[in-house]
C-alpha positions as CSV (number, residue, x, y, z in Angstrom):
1,M,28.1,-105.6,31.2
2,D,30.5,-104.2,28.5
3,L,29.2,-100.8,27.0
4,R,30.6,-102.1,23.6
5,R,28.7,-105.5,23.9
6,R,25.4,-104.2,25.0
7,T,24.9,-101.5,22.4
8,F,24.2,-102.8,19.1
9,L,25.6,-101.4,16.2
10,L,23.4,-101.2,12.8
11,G,25.2,-101.6,9.8
12,T,28.7,-100.6,8.8
13,V,29.6,-97.2,10.4
14,G,32.2,-95.5,7.3
15,L,29.6,-92.9,6.3
16,A,29.4,-89.5,4.6
17,A,29.6,-85.8,5.7
18,A,26.1,-85.5,4.3
19,G,25.0,-88.6,6.3
20,C,27.0,-87.9,9.5
21,A,29.3,-90.6,9.4
22,R,32.8,-91.7,8.1
23,G,33.4,-91.9,4.2
24,E,32.0,-90.8,1.0
25,A,29.3,-88.0,0.5
26,S,25.7,-88.9,-0.3
27,P,23.8,-86.7,-2.8
28,P,20.8,-84.8,-1.2
29,P,17.0,-86.2,-2.1
30,P,15.4,-84.7,-5.2
31,A,13.6,-81.5,-4.4
32,A,9.7,-82.3,-3.7
33,A,6.7,-80.5,-2.0
34,P,7.0,-81.2,1.6
35,T,4.1,-83.2,3.4
36,P,3.2,-81.9,6.9
37,A,2.5,-84.2,9.5
38,P,-0.7,-83.8,11.4
39,A,-0.8,-81.4,14.5
40,A,-0.6,-83.3,17.9
41,A,-1.0,-82.3,21.5
42,P,2.3,-80.6,23.0
43,R,4.3,-83.2,25.3
44,V,4.8,-81.9,28.5
45,P,8.4,-81.9,29.4
46,P,9.7,-84.6,32.0
47,R,11.8,-83.7,34.9
48,I,15.5,-83.9,33.9
49,D,18.2,-83.6,36.4
50,T,21.5,-82.9,34.7
51,A,23.6,-83.1,38.1
52,A,22.8,-86.5,38.5
53,P,25.6,-89.2,39.9
54,T,27.6,-90.1,36.7
55,A,27.5,-93.8,38.0
56,E,23.6,-93.6,37.9
57,V,23.6,-92.6,34.2
58,L,25.8,-95.2,33.4
59,A,23.8,-97.9,34.9
60,R,20.8,-97.0,32.9
61,V,23.0,-96.1,29.6
62,T,22.0,-98.9,27.4
63,D,18.6,-99.1,28.6
64,V,17.0,-97.6,25.3
65,P,18.2,-98.3,21.7
66,V,18.5,-94.9,19.7
67,L,18.1,-95.6,15.9
68,C,19.0,-93.3,13.1
69,W,18.3,-92.8,9.7
70,H,19.3,-90.2,6.8
71,Q,18.1,-90.0,3.5
72,L,14.8,-91.9,2.7
73,R,14.6,-92.6,-1.0
74,D,15.0,-95.3,-4.0
75,W,18.6,-95.9,-5.2
76,R,19.6,-94.6,-8.1
77,P,22.5,-96.1,-10.2
78,D,25.3,-93.9,-9.0
79,D,24.6,-94.6,-5.3
80,S,27.5,-96.1,-4.0
81,A,27.6,-99.4,-1.9
82,N,28.2,-97.5,1.2
83,S,25.3,-95.2,0.7
84,R,23.0,-98.1,-0.2
85,S,24.1,-99.8,3.1
86,V,23.3,-97.4,5.6
87,L,22.8,-93.5,4.4
88,I,19.8,-94.1,1.6
89,C,16.9,-96.3,2.9
90,P,14.2,-96.8,0.3
91,P,10.8,-95.9,1.6
92,A,9.4,-99.6,1.2
93,A,12.0,-100.8,3.5
94,F,11.8,-98.1,5.8
95,R,8.0,-98.6,6.2
96,A,8.7,-102.2,6.9
97,Q,11.0,-101.2,9.8
98,L,8.3,-99.2,11.4
99,D,5.8,-101.5,10.8
100,A,8.4,-104.1,12.6
101,L,8.6,-101.7,15.6
102,Q,5.1,-101.5,16.0
103,G,4.3,-104.5,15.6
104,G,7.1,-105.6,17.8
105,G,5.5,-103.6,20.5
106,Y,8.1,-100.7,20.8
107,T,7.0,-97.7,21.8
108,P,9.1,-94.4,20.7
109,I,10.2,-92.0,23.4
110,S,11.8,-88.3,23.1
111,P,15.3,-87.4,24.0
112,D,13.7,-85.7,27.1
113,E,12.3,-89.2,28.2
114,H,15.3,-90.5,27.4
115,L,17.2,-88.0,29.4
116,A,14.8,-88.3,32.2
117,H,15.3,-91.8,32.5
118,L,19.0,-91.4,32.4
119,T,19.3,-88.6,34.9
120,T,16.1,-89.5,37.4
121,G,15.3,-92.9,36.6
122,A,12.0,-91.9,35.4
123,P,10.0,-95.1,34.3
124,L,9.9,-96.3,30.7
125,P,7.5,-98.2,28.4
126,A,8.3,-101.9,28.2
127,K,10.0,-101.8,24.9
128,P,11.4,-97.9,24.7
129,V,13.1,-96.7,21.4
130,L,14.4,-93.2,20.3
131,L,14.1,-92.8,16.4
132,T,16.4,-90.0,15.1
133,F,16.9,-88.5,11.9
134,D,19.9,-86.1,10.6
135,D,21.0,-83.8,8.2
136,S,17.4,-81.8,7.2
137,Q,16.9,-83.9,4.5
138,G,14.0,-83.2,2.3
139,S,13.3,-86.9,2.3
140,Q,12.3,-86.8,6.0
141,I,9.3,-84.5,5.2
142,T,8.1,-86.2,2.3
143,V,8.6,-89.6,3.4
144,A,9.3,-90.1,7.4
145,A,6.9,-87.5,8.8
146,P,3.9,-89.0,7.1
147,E,4.7,-92.7,7.8
148,L,5.3,-91.7,11.2
149,A,2.1,-89.9,11.6
150,R,0.1,-92.7,10.2
151,R,1.7,-95.1,13.1
152,S,1.1,-92.1,15.6
153,M,5.0,-92.3,16.2
154,H,7.1,-89.2,17.2
155,A,11.0,-88.8,16.4
156,A,13.9,-86.5,17.0
157,F,15.3,-84.6,14.1
158,F,18.7,-83.4,14.5
159,V,18.8,-80.1,11.9
160,M,21.6,-78.7,10.4
161,T,20.6,-75.3,9.7
162,V,22.7,-74.2,6.6
163,P,20.9,-75.7,3.6
164,L,17.2,-75.0,5.4
165,D,14.8,-73.6,2.2
166,K,17.0,-74.8,-0.1
167,A,15.9,-77.0,-2.9
168,G,16.0,-81.0,-1.5
169,W,15.9,-79.9,1.9
170,M,13.9,-79.0,5.1
171,S,12.3,-75.3,5.0
172,R,12.1,-73.6,7.9
173,D,8.4,-74.3,8.0
174,D,8.9,-77.6,7.8
175,V,10.9,-77.3,11.0
176,R,8.1,-75.6,12.5
177,R,5.4,-78.3,11.6
178,L,7.7,-81.0,12.8
179,H,7.6,-79.5,16.1
180,D,4.0,-78.6,16.1
181,A,3.4,-82.1,15.3
182,G,5.1,-83.4,18.3
183,H,8.4,-84.2,17.1
184,T,11.8,-83.0,19.0
185,I,13.9,-80.6,17.1
186,A,17.6,-80.7,18.1
187,A,20.8,-79.2,16.6
188,H,23.1,-80.8,14.0
189,T,25.4,-77.8,13.7
190,Y,25.4,-75.1,10.7
191,D,26.9,-76.8,7.9
192,H,28.1,-80.3,9.4
193,Q,32.0,-79.4,10.4
194,R,33.5,-82.3,12.2
195,A,33.2,-81.8,16.0
196,D,36.4,-83.4,16.9
197,R,38.1,-80.7,15.0
198,Y,36.5,-77.8,16.5
199,T,38.3,-75.0,18.7
200,D,36.7,-72.0,20.5
201,A,36.5,-70.1,17.3
202,N,33.6,-72.7,16.2
203,V,31.4,-72.5,19.2
204,E,29.5,-69.5,18.0
205,T,29.0,-70.9,14.3
206,Q,28.2,-74.3,14.7
207,L,26.9,-74.6,18.3
208,V,25.5,-71.2,19.9
209,R,23.6,-69.5,16.6
210,P,21.8,-72.8,15.0
211,R,20.4,-73.5,18.6
212,A,19.4,-69.9,19.0
213,E,17.9,-70.1,15.1
214,L,15.9,-73.2,16.0
215,E,14.6,-71.7,19.3
216,A,13.3,-69.0,17.4
217,L,11.8,-71.4,14.8
218,V,9.9,-73.8,17.2
219,G,9.6,-71.5,20.2
220,A,10.8,-73.9,22.7
221,P,14.5,-74.8,24.0
222,V,16.7,-76.9,21.8
223,R,19.1,-78.8,24.3
224,H,19.9,-81.9,22.5
225,F,22.8,-82.3,19.6
226,A,24.3,-85.0,17.4
227,Y,27.8,-85.0,16.1
228,P,28.4,-85.1,12.7
229,F,29.9,-88.0,11.4
230,G,29.7,-89.2,15.3
231,A,33.0,-87.7,15.7
232,W,33.9,-85.5,19.1
233,A,36.9,-85.3,21.3
234,P,37.1,-84.5,25.1
235,V,37.3,-80.3,24.3
236,D,34.1,-80.3,22.7
237,L,32.0,-81.6,26.0
238,G,32.9,-78.1,27.4
239,M,31.8,-76.3,24.2
240,L,28.7,-78.0,24.4
241,D,28.1,-77.1,28.2
242,R,29.0,-73.3,27.1
243,A,26.5,-73.5,24.2
244,G,23.6,-74.8,26.5
245,Y,23.3,-78.7,25.2
246,V,22.3,-81.1,28.0
247,S,22.8,-84.2,25.6
248,G,25.0,-85.2,23.0
249,Y,24.8,-88.1,20.6
250,Q,27.6,-90.0,18.7
251,L,27.8,-93.2,17.3
252,A,27.9,-96.7,18.4
253,D,31.3,-97.7,17.5
254,E,32.6,-95.4,20.3
255,A,32.5,-96.0,24.0
256,V,30.4,-93.4,26.2
257,D,32.7,-91.0,27.9
258,P,32.7,-92.5,31.8
259,T,32.9,-89.0,33.0
260,R,30.6,-87.4,30.6
261,P,28.1,-90.0,29.4
262,L,25.3,-87.5,28.9
263,L,27.2,-85.6,26.2
264,T,28.7,-88.9,24.5
265,L,25.4,-90.8,24.1
266,R,25.2,-93.5,21.2
267,R,23.1,-94.2,18.5
268,S,23.0,-96.6,16.0
269,L,22.6,-96.8,12.1
270,V,19.6,-98.5,10.8
271,G,20.8,-100.9,7.6
272,S,19.2,-99.5,4.8
273,T,18.7,-103.2,3.4
274,W,17.1,-104.5,6.4
275,D,13.6,-105.7,6.8
276,G,11.3,-105.8,9.8
277,P,12.5,-109.2,11.4
278,R,16.4,-108.3,10.9
279,L,15.6,-104.8,12.6
280,L,14.2,-106.8,15.7
281,T,16.7,-109.3,15.8
282,A,19.1,-106.6,16.2
283,L,17.1,-104.8,18.7
284,A,16.9,-108.1,20.7
285,R,20.5,-108.7,20.7
286,P,22.1,-108.4,24.5
């Protein structure tokens, strides 16, 4: 089946630099005291075979829906229609979406588990889903982390390193606490520059150093990457190889590269106005 048809698109895809997509900017959430997630037992990384035949990976590439959120706060009068659509999800809507996933029998998996399934055919739960968050937004600590903990869910946080420890954004301690609570820490560049415009001069700043900093913070490998704006170019794939990443996530409006599917995996933006039933309808779409 055509990859575009089998991968659903949640909401519009014209997004902001602060929100990982094409379009207008969205303001950061207000500063707030972070709420750490409770500690969880370490997850044992599954076996991954990055040399798996491409045909096998492509055959499994639509098996897991990958969902993406950004800011989690109530709307303000100056928020644009685009931001209200896919970038800024009110906490009440976010809670309803998580409740629907849990009530619908969906089981969150990690990027490592996703990669293990893609490359080795490792088994998955009956209704797997990968939950992801972008941009180091502070509301992911004050809203997402405790709501995930209440439901015993884990997620992947794609961290941009330049705003760490700034008001309204994650702190470095927050990143450590997320990892200690069983979430996956992944990379999202230094300062959200579009990867489809990179040259070799960008590799160290945008790819190598952020990965090294995050690995030093959490004491574990960081090998998953999300493209700012979901934008990538073929030249980026070799850059990700050199920087040590084994997976790369774009957005669902672009096709998976048939020669390098692991570095062009697709994610769908969750509509900020969606209630639980609307999300489940989208997940059930063929």
